[in-house]
N, C-alpha and C positions, 0 to 999 in steps of 0.2 A: 601743200601737205595735204593729202586727204585721208580720213578716217573713215571706219566702216564699223559698224556693229550687225552680227552675222544671229540668224535663230533658226534653228533646226526644231521642226514637232511632226510629231504623226498624228492621224487621223485631220479632222478638220474643227478643234475646240476654238473656242474664242478666247482670245488672250491680251493682257494689259500689261504693258512696259513700262516700268518707273524709272527716271534716267534724274541727274541731282543737277535737273536744267534751272537756272537762277530763276527765270520769270514765275513756271510755276512752283517752284518754294517759296517764292515770295507772295506769290497770291494764296498760299496755303496758312502763310504766317509763320514757318520755318525758319530757324536761323539760318543764312546762306554765306556768311563769312566763311572763308578757303575750303567748303566745301560744295560750291557749286560753279557751273560753266553757264556761260553764253553761247547759244547754238544759232549760227548763222548759215544761212545757204544749203538746209536741210534738203534733201531728197528720197521720199520715202520709196519703197514697193506699192506698186500700184493696190494691194489687199490692204493695207493702210487705212483708216475713215479720216480725211483729211478735216474735213467738217467739226468733227470733235477734236482733232488737233488745235485746230485754230481757234475754237470755243472755248476750251480748257487747259488745254496743252496736254490731253490724254493721248497716249499711243495704246490706239484699239485696233486690234486686226483679227480678220481669221486666216493661220498662214495656211499656205499650200504645204503638200507634203516635202521633205527632205530641208536640207538647207539651203538657205535664201541669204541674200542681200537686205536686210531691213530697212538700216537707212544711211547713208553716207552726208558725211557734210565737209564742208572746208575750215581751214584754221585759216583766221584772216592776221590773227597777231604772227610779230615778227619771233620766231626759234630759232636757236641755233641749228645748223645743219648735225641729224643725227647720224650720217658718216659725212667728216669733212677729208677732203683730197686737197692736197699740195702736191705740184708738179712743176718740175725746174726742166727745163731747156738748154739744153748749150751745145754750141755748133761749135766741135773742134775744129774743123775749117768748113770748105764750102761744099764738101761733098762727103759729110759724116754729123750726124747729130745724133746725140744721147739724150734721151726722158729718163729722169730721176721720179717716181711717184710714190708718194706714201696716202694710205688711206687709212683712216683714224675712226672709230665708231666712239660717238659721242654719248651714250646712253649705259646706264648700268651693267651690271655684269648678268642680271639674273635675267635678261633680255636676250635676244636675238636674232640679227635680221637674216633673213631667206631670203635665196634670189637673188642676191644685189648683180649687179651689171653696172658698169663704172664705164663709158664710152670717152675714150681718150682721140683729142685731134691731133692726125700728122700730116705733113706736107702734102699736099695729092700727087707728087710726083716719088715720094719714098719708094726704095726698092729695097729688096734683101734683109728682112726686118729679124732681128735677135730679140728675144722679148723672153724673160726671166721673172719667174713671180714667188715670192714666200709662201702663199697660199692660192688656192681656185687655180685658174689657169688663163691664158690671155692669146686670142688671134687676132689675126692681122686683117681688116675688113677694106681694101682698098674701094669699095665700091661705096662705102660711108666714109672715105678719106678719116680712116680712125682704127688705134686699137681697142680693140673689147675685153676687158677683166668682167669676168665671171668669178664669183665665190658665193659657192651653197652655203653656207652657214659663216656668221660673220658676231658672233658674241661681243658682249659690250666691255668697253673698257681696251681695244685689242686695237694696234697697228698694224698694216701688213705692207709689203714694197712691192711695187713692181719698178723694173728696168728694162730698156729697151734702146737698142742701136739700127739706126735707118742711113741709108745710104744714098746720093741725092745725084743727081745729074750736076756733073762740076761745073757747068754755064749755068748761072740762073740771074735772073735781073733783081735789081733793089727792092722794086716794088712787088715782088712775086706776091700770091697770095700763101704759099707756104710760111712769109713770116707775120701773119696776121695771126692774132689772138683769137682762137675760134673756143667756145665752150667746152667746157667737161661736163657731161651727162651722167647723174645717178638714179637707177632706179632699185626698187628694195620695198620687202614687206617685214613688219614687227607683229606677229604673233601676238596677241592679248598685252597692248602695250599703248597707249595714246599719249599723246603730246597734250592733248588740250585739258586730261584729268577726267574725263567722260566717266561717269561710272554707273552702273546699273543697280538699283536698288531694289526692284522686286520684278519679277516676272509671273503675272498672276494667272492662271487658267480655271476659266468657269468651265468646269465638267459638263460634259454629259451623263446620261448615267450610265455607270457601267465603263467609263473611259478611265485608260489608265494615260496617264501624260508623261512623258521621259523628253521635257525640255532641256536643249542648254542654249546659252549664249555664249559667243566670245566678241572681243573686239580685233580689230585688226588696223595697224598705221601704215597707209602705203604712200611713199613716193612716186609718183606716177614719173614727175621731172623734174628736177631743178638744175637750174646751170652755176658751176662756177667757172673761172678764169684760170687761163694758165699764167704760170707766175714769169 
């Protein structure tokens, strides 16, 4: 799971960003219980003064114009999948396969995942697909040996269903690759949501004379890819 912090400023002011970083808060003698996180595998935009951060954990930078990705970091702790996918595959004969899939969002209703893409593997020799979904749309991608299910907006605490039926050649071997349990792949974004609990404590603008700052900060959680297995 990857999380991002985006910043947008106009002009070229000097900025300082404060997070609920456990190392920094402990160094300042501030309480950290329940309010801080351990940042790991951090990658900064090139405008950030790395020496300053390594010295005292201060995120100091002169931003480029417009919106940019200030920092990314990876979560090393185990977290439950934010979008859980359950899939059951049933062979009614050696020439027909049915797939029943349920996608469930495991986060609170006030958040919404966007650009959700669920890639469901199917046998490489599948033919004549018949696909139905309760939300979004799905297409058969033979070049990927998969059904690709796309949902533009997926609110928290929701379930959506997909059902697909495929025809197969009437003669297949027992060890055909179509019987192998390939992974399901899930991609999505959740704006203004972090699994880690990261919070921006402040964004200070060291203004130039006459400079009017209109900064904004937002977080985003992105599942670049994680894998589930067919049941």
